[in-house]
C-alpha positions in Angstrom: 0.0 0.0 0.0 2.9 2.4 0.8 4.6 1.6 -2.5 1.3 2.2 -4.4 0.8 5.5 -2.6 4.3 6.6 -3.5 3.8 5.6 -7.1 0.5 7.6 -7.3 2.3 10.6 -5.8 5.0 10.3 -8.5 2.5 10.0 -11.3 0.7 13.0 -10.0 3.9 15.0 -9.8 4.8 14.0 -13.4 1.4 15.1 -14.7 1.6 18.4 -12.9 5.2 18.9 -14.2 4.2 18.0 -17.8 1.3 20.4 -17.6 3.5 23.2 -16.3 6.1 22.7 -19.0 3.9 22.1 -22.1 0.9 24.2 -21.2 2.5 27.5 -20.2 0.3 30.5 -20.1 1.4 33.3 -22.4 0.7 36.7 -21.0 0.1 39.5 -23.6 -0.6 43.2 -23.4 -2.7 45.1 -25.9 0.1 45.9 -28.3 1.2 42.2 -28.3 -2.4 41.2 -29.0 -2.7 43.6 -32.0 0.6 42.4 -33.5 -0.4 38.8 -33.2 -3.8 39.5 -34.8 -2.1 41.4 -37.7 0.1 38.4 -38.4 -2.6 35.7 -38.0 -6.0 37.2 -38.8 -7.7 35.5 -41.7 -9.3 38.6 -43.1 -6.0 40.4 -43.3 -4.5 37.4 -45.2 -7.4 37.7 -47.6 -6.7 41.4 -48.1 -3.0 40.7 -48.7 -4.0 38.2 -51.4 -6.3 40.8 -52.9 -3.3 43.2 -53.2 -1.2 40.5 -54.9 -4.1 39.8 -57.3 -4.4 43.5 -58.1 -0.7 43.8 -58.9 -1.0 40.8 -61.2 -4.0 42.6 -62.9 -1.8 45.7 -63.5 0.9 43.5 -65.1 -1.8 41.8 -67.2 -3.2 45.1 -68.4 0.3 46.3 -69.5 0.8 43.0 -71.3 -2.1 43.7 -73.6 -0.3 46.9 -74.9 2.9 44.9 -75.6 3.6 42.9 -78.8 2.2 39.4 -79.0 4.4 36.7 -80.5 2.8 33.4 -81.3 4.5 30.2 -82.6 2.4 27.4 -84.1 3.1 24.0 -85.8 1.1 21.2 -87.2 1.6 17.9 -88.9 -1.4 16.1 -90.7 -1.9 12.9 -92.6 -5.0 12.3 -94.6 -6.6 8.9 -94.0 -9.0 9.7 -96.8 -8.2 12.7 -99.0 -10.9 15.3 -99.5 -12.4 15.6 -103.0 -14.4 18.2 -104.8 -16.4 18.4 -108.0 -14.2 19.6 -110.9 -14.3 19.3 -114.8 -13.1 16.0 -116.2 -9.5 16.9 -117.3 -9.1 13.7 -119.4 -12.2 14.5 -121.5 -11.1 18.1 -121.9 -7.6 17.1 -123.0 -8.9 14.5 -125.4 -11.4 16.8 -127.0 -8.7 19.5 -127.4 -6.4 17.0 -129.2 -9.1 15.7 -131.5 -10.1 19.2 -132.2 -6.6 20.2 -133.4 -6.2 17.0 -135.4 -9.6 17.6 -137.1 -8.8 21.2 -137.8 -5.4 20.4 -139.3 -6.9 17.6 -141.5 -4.8 14.9 -140.0 -7.9 12.9 -139.3 -11.3 13.0 -140.9 -13.8 14.8 -138.8 -15.7 12.4 -136.6 -17.9 14.0 -133.9 -18.2 10.7 -132.0 -14.6 11.1 -130.9 -15.7 14.0 -128.6 -16.6 13.1 -125.1 -19.1 15.0 -123.1 -17.6 17.5 -120.6 -18.8 16.5 -117.1 -17.6 17.2 -113.5 -16.4 14.4 -111.3 -14.9 14.2 -107.8 -11.2 14.8 -107.8 -8.5 15.3 -105.0 -5.8 17.9 -105.2 -4.4 17.3 -101.7 -1.3 15.3 -100.8 -1.3 12.7 -98.0 1.2 14.3 -95.7 1.3 18.0 -94.8 3.1 20.1 -92.2 3.2 23.8 -91.4 5.2 25.9 -88.8 4.9 29.6 -88.4 5.5 32.6 -86.2 3.1 35.6 -85.9 3.9 39.0 -84.4 1.0 41.3 -83.5 1.2 44.8 -82.1 -1.9 46.8 -81.0 -1.8 50.3 -82.3 -5.1 51.5 -81.0 -7.6 49.8 -78.7 -9.5 51.9 -76.2 -10.2 49.0 -73.9 -6.5 48.2 -73.6 -5.5 51.7 -72.7 -8.4 52.2 -70.3 -7.7 48.8 -68.7 -4.2 50.0 -67.7 -5.6 52.9 -65.9 -8.4 50.9 -64.3 -6.0 48.2 -63.0 -3.8 50.9 -61.4 -6.9 52.3 -59.6 -7.9 48.7 -58.6 -4.5 48.3 -57.0 -4.9 51.4 -55.0 -8.4 50.1 -54.0 -6.9 46.8 -52.8 -4.3 48.6 -50.8 -6.9 50.8 -49.2 -9.0 47.7 -48.4 -6.0 46.3 -46.6 -5.7 49.4 -44.5 -9.4 49.3 -43.7 -9.0 45.6 -42.6 -6.0 46.5 -40.4 -8.0 49.3 -38.8 -11.0 47.1 -38.3 -8.8 44.3 -36.9 -7.2 46.7 -34.4 -10.6 47.8 -33.2 -11.9 44.3 -32.9 -8.8 43.3 -30.9 -9.2 46.2 -28.6 -12.9 45.3 -28.1 -12.1 41.7 -27.2 -9.0 42.6 -25.2 -10.9 45.2 -23.2 -13.7 42.7 -22.6 -11.2 40.2 -21.1 -9.6 42.9 -19.0 -13.0 44.1 -17.7 -13.9 40.5 -16.6 -10.5 40.2 -14.9 -11.1 43.5 -13.0 -14.6 42.3 -12.0 -13.2 39.0 -10.9 -10.6 40.8 -8.8 -13.4 42.9 -7.2 -15.4 39.8 -6.5 -12.4 38.0 -5.0 -11.7 41.1 -2.9 -15.3 41.0 -1.7 -15.0 37.3 -0.9 -11.7 37.9 1.0 -13.4 40.7 3.0 -16.4 38.5 3.8 -14.1 35.5 4.8 -12.0 37.8 7.0 -15.2 39.2 8.6 -16.4 35.6 9.1 -13.1 34.6 10.9 -13.4 37.7 13.2 -17.0 36.9 14.0 -16.3 33.3 14.8 -13.5 34.4 17.1 -15.9 36.9 18.8 -18.6 34.3 18.9 -16.4 32.0 20.8 -15.9 34.7 23.4 -19.6 35.3 23.5 -19.4 38.8 22.0 -21.6 38.2 19.0 -24.6 35.9 18.4 -24.7 32.8 16.3 -27.2 34.5 14.0 -24.6 37.1 13.0 -22.2 34.4 12.2 -24.8 32.6 10.1 -25.5 35.7 8.2 -21.9 36.2 7.2 -21.6 32.5 6.3 -24.5 32.9 3.9 -22.9 36.0 2.5 -19.7 34.0 1.8 -21.5 31.1 0.2 -23.5 33.5 -2.0 -20.3 35.2 -3.3 -18.6 31.9 -4.3 -21.1 31.0 -7.2 -20.7 34.5 -8.6 -16.9 34.0 -8.5 -17.2 30.7 -10.4 -19.6 32.3 -12.9 -17.1 35.1 -13.6 -14.3 32.7 -14.0 -16.2 30.7 -16.6 -17.2 33.9 -18.4 -13.6 35.0 -18.4 -12.6 31.7 -20.0 -15.2 32.2 -22.7 -14.0 35.7 -23.3 -10.4 34.5 -23.7 -11.6 31.9 -26.2 -13.2 34.7 -28.2 -10.0 36.8 -28.0 -8.1 33.8 -29.4 -10.4 33.6 -32.4 -9.8 37.3 -33.1 -6.1 36.8 -32.7 -6.1 33.8 -35.0 -4.7 31.5 -32.2 -5.6 27.9 -31.5 -8.2 27.2 -28.9 -5.8 25.0 -26.9 -3.3 27.9 -26.5 -3.2 29.3 -23.0 -3.2 33.1 -22.8 -3.7 35.8 -20.3 -3.8 39.5 -20.6 -2.0 42.2 -18.7 -2.9 45.8 -18.3 -5.4 48.0 -16.5 -8.0 50.5 -17.3 -6.9 54.1 -17.1 -9.3 57.0 -17.5 -7.6 59.5 -19.8 -10.0 62.4 -20.2 -10.1 63.7 -23.8 -12.0 66.9 -24.7 -14.1 66.3 -27.8 -15.7 69.7 -28.3 -15.8 70.5 -32.0 -18.0 67.7 -33.5 -17.9 69.4 -37.0 -14.1 69.1 -37.2 -14.4 65.4 -36.2 -17.0 64.8 -38.9 -14.9 66.5 -41.5 -11.9 64.4 -40.4 -14.0 61.2 -40.7 -15.3 62.1 -44.1 -11.7 62.7 -45.2 -9.9 59.8 -43.5 -12.3 57.0 -42.8 -10.9 53.9 -44.6 -14.2 52.4 -45.6 -15.2 55.7 -47.2 -11.9 55.8 -49.0 -12.5 52.3 -50.3 -15.9 53.3 -51.7 -14.6 56.4 -53.4 -11.9 54.3 -55.1 -14.5 51.8 -56.1 -16.4 54.6 -57.7 -13.3 55.5 -59.8 -13.0 51.8 -60.8 -16.7 51.8 -61.8 -16.2 54.9 -64.0 -13.3 53.2 -65.7 -15.4 50.1 -66.4 -18.0 52.3 -68.0 -15.4 53.6 -70.4 -14.0 50.1 -71.0 -17.5 49.0 -72.0 -17.9 52.0 -74.3 -14.7 51.0 -76.0 -16.6 48.5 -78.1 -17.9 51.5 -80.0 -14.3 52.3 -81.1 -12.2 50.5 -83.7 -9.2 48.3 -83.1 -6.0 48.9 -85.2 -3.2 46.4 -85.1 0.0 45.6 -87.0 0.8 42.0 -87.8 3.5 40.0 -89.6 4.0 36.3 -90.0 6.4 33.8 -91.4 5.5 30.2 -92.4 7.5 27.1 -93.4 5.5 24.3 -94.9 5.6 21.2 -97.0 3.5 18.4 -98.4 4.0 14.9 -100.0 2.2 11.7 -100.7 5.3 10.0 -99.2 7.7 11.4 -96.6 9.8 13.1 -99.2 8.4 16.6 -98.6 8.4 19.5 -101.0 9.2 22.5 -98.8 8.3 26.1 -99.2 8.2 29.3 -97.2 5.9 32.4 -97.1 5.8 35.6 -95.2 3.6 38.7 -95.0 3.1 41.9 -93.1 0.0 44.1 -92.8 -2.3 46.2 -90.7 -5.7 45.2 -89.4 -8.6 47.5 -88.8 -11.9 46.3 -87.2 -14.9 48.0 -85.8 -18.2 46.7 -84.8 -21.3 48.0 -86.5 -24.1 46.2 -84.6 -24.1 43.8 -81.7 -27.8 43.6 -81.0 -27.6 46.5 -78.5 -25.4 44.4 -76.2 -22.9 47.3 -75.8 -25.7 49.7 -74.9 -27.1 47.4 -72.3 -23.6 46.6 -70.9 -22.8 50.3 -70.5 -26.1 50.8 -68.8 -25.4 48.1 -66.3 -22.0 49.6 -65.5 -23.6 53.1 -65.1 -26.1 51.6 -62.6 -23.3 50.0 -60.6 -21.6 53.4 -60.4 -24.8 55.0 -59.2 -25.2 52.3 -56.6 -21.7 53.1 -55.3 -22.5 56.8 -55.1 -25.5 55.9 -53.0 -23.3 53.7 -50.8 -20.9 56.6 -50.4 -23.8 59.0 -49.4 -25.2 56.4 -47.0 -21.8 55.8 -45.4 -21.2 59.6 -45.0 -24.6 59.9 -43.3 -23.9 57.0 -41.0 -20.5 58.5 -40.1 -22.1 61.8 -39.1 -24.6 60.0 -37.0 -22.1 57.6 -35.3 -19.7 60.4 -34.4 -22.5 62.4 -32.9 -23.6 59.4 -30.9 -20.1 58.7 -29.7 -19.6 62.3 -28.6 -22.9 62.2 -26.7 -21.8 58.9 -25.2 -18.5 60.4 -24.1 -20.3 63.3 -22.3 -22.6 60.8 -20.5 -19.8 58.5 -19.5 -17.5 61.4 -18.4 -20.3 62.6 -16.1 -20.8 59.0 -14.8 -17.1 58.4 -14.1 -16.7 61.6 -12.2 -19.7 60.7 -10.0 -18.5 57.0 -9.7 -15.0 58.0 -8.6 -16.5 59.9 -5.7 -19.0 57.1 -5.1 -16.2 54.5 -4.7 -14.4 56.7 -2.2 -17.6 57.2 -0.2 -18.5 53.5 -0.3 -15.0 52.5 0.9 -15.3 54.9 3.8 -18.8 53.7 4.6 -17.6 50.1 4.7 -14.7 50.9 7.0 -17.0 52.9 9.3 -19.6 50.0 9.3 -17.0 47.5 10.4 -15.7 49.8 13.2 -19.2 50.5 14.4 -20.1 46.8 14.4 -17.0 46.0 16.4 -18.0 48.7 18.9 -21.6 47.3 19.0 -23.3 50.3 17.5 -24.1 48.7 14.2 -25.7 45.5 13.0 -24.1 42.9 10.7 -26.7 43.7 8.1 -25.3 47.2 7.9 -21.8 45.8 7.3 -23.2 43.5 4.6 -25.0 46.3 2.9 -21.9 48.5 3.0 -19.9 45.7 1.4 -22.5 45.2 -1.4 -22.5 49.0 -2.1 -18.7 49.1 -2.2 -18.6 46.2 -4.7 -21.4 47.7 -6.8 -19.6 51.1 -6.9 -16.3 49.5 -7.9 -18.0 47.4 -10.6 -19.9 50.4 -12.0 -16.8 52.5 -12.1 -14.7 49.9 -14.0 -17.6 49.3 -16.4 -17.9 53.0 -17.1 -14.1 53.3 -17.7 -14.3 50.2 -20.0 -17.2 51.8 -22.0 -15.2 55.0 -22.3 -12.0 53.2 -23.5 -14.0 51.1 -26.0 -15.8 54.2 -27.3 -12.4 55.9 -27.9 -11.2 52.9 -29.9 -14.4 52.9 -32.0 -14.1 56.6 -32.6 -10.5 56.3 -33.7 -11.6 53.7 -36.2 -14.3 56.0 -37.5 -11.8 58.8 -37.9 -9.3 56.6 -39.6 -6.8 57.2 -36.8 -4.6 54.1 -36.8 -1.1 54.0 -35.4 1.2 53.9 -38.4 3.4 51.4 -36.7 0.7 48.7 -37.4 1.1 49.3 -41.1 4.9 48.5 -41.1 4.1 44.8 -41.2 2.5 45.3 -44.6 5.2 47.6 -46.1 5.7 45.2 -49.1 1.9 45.4 -49.9 1.3 49.1 -49.3 4.3 50.6 -51.2 
């Protein structure tokens, strides 16, 4: 039994050691969290690929304006030669010979010698044929090609701006999740402090009860208070774990990764007085609005590209061919070459061009409506945030004083109870009020901090250091 007990202790030690070594908790601050998200976030990776795609589109557009060089080769063998109706050469030749002989008097005239001229199926192809050639084409004028180059450059700028917008949105989402975890940690600390105060109060009461200074009822009240706090503590711990799992999703981490956050809420008062200046800044710098404006430019370019079907295409071309044919494999070879200019213009396409242009124009109008809607939403959101700031600032100032008063009231209640001039209920109520005041204060600071992050996103205020990771994409 002793050996079995020692073995179990050893196994337990190894399990704890293994867990401690291989499941270490990584503590991160806000800046660490943002950098992790910028490296791992799936939406950012999609935006990066969009920039690569746009760069390839620019190269493709330039390629249409460059010369095109094509090489082709073919070798064919007829299993059955093609035939076509053609006059009977034998009858034509025979009639010609007899005609000359009759005219010259060599033979007496005999019309029966003439054969009727009919057509019969004849083949003029040889069994084996090959051909190899090279063709050079250079566009001289094509409106779609030249418009496409400009459109692809704007599309590249659009992709870059979308990447910036995704970075800005990711930073805001990380702050939101990070602040949520931090808030729960603060609330958990407040609850633990409350539990610690209640347990300390319970120990003092038990000691006093043993001396006959307090009643059993007072001790029972505090015991109930302690037991009521414990489930809240467990609930907050579970909620904190869920919040950390949500943060890991935003950061692009695996769910089995162990993380913790460090930091604390600090109330940094910012005076947002001139809402018109903030609205102007948002209308100028908001990344989503920039994306829509660039999209409008792309839409305009596509309208012109669609209209390009009305214009002609002019191209220079030249080719060189080397070919041969034979009924056996002894080819008769020959070469040919030519140069020229090609002009083509469409006259009628069943109004397809008109309808295509109309669709592109409607798309551009839709983008204009989206821009107007986004501008209206920005004005509304900024005004709401400013009103929220004013409300929260007033709350925080009141809550700061409320926490101080609640702390004093709790200390006074404990002293008065120890002196016998207060009941245990008064101590309990003072403790609840103190906990509530601290919770309300930290929630208000959390709301203020989160509102600041959201306002910065609306204004397009993103720390430029976060764009350094994407230097290769944004230059």
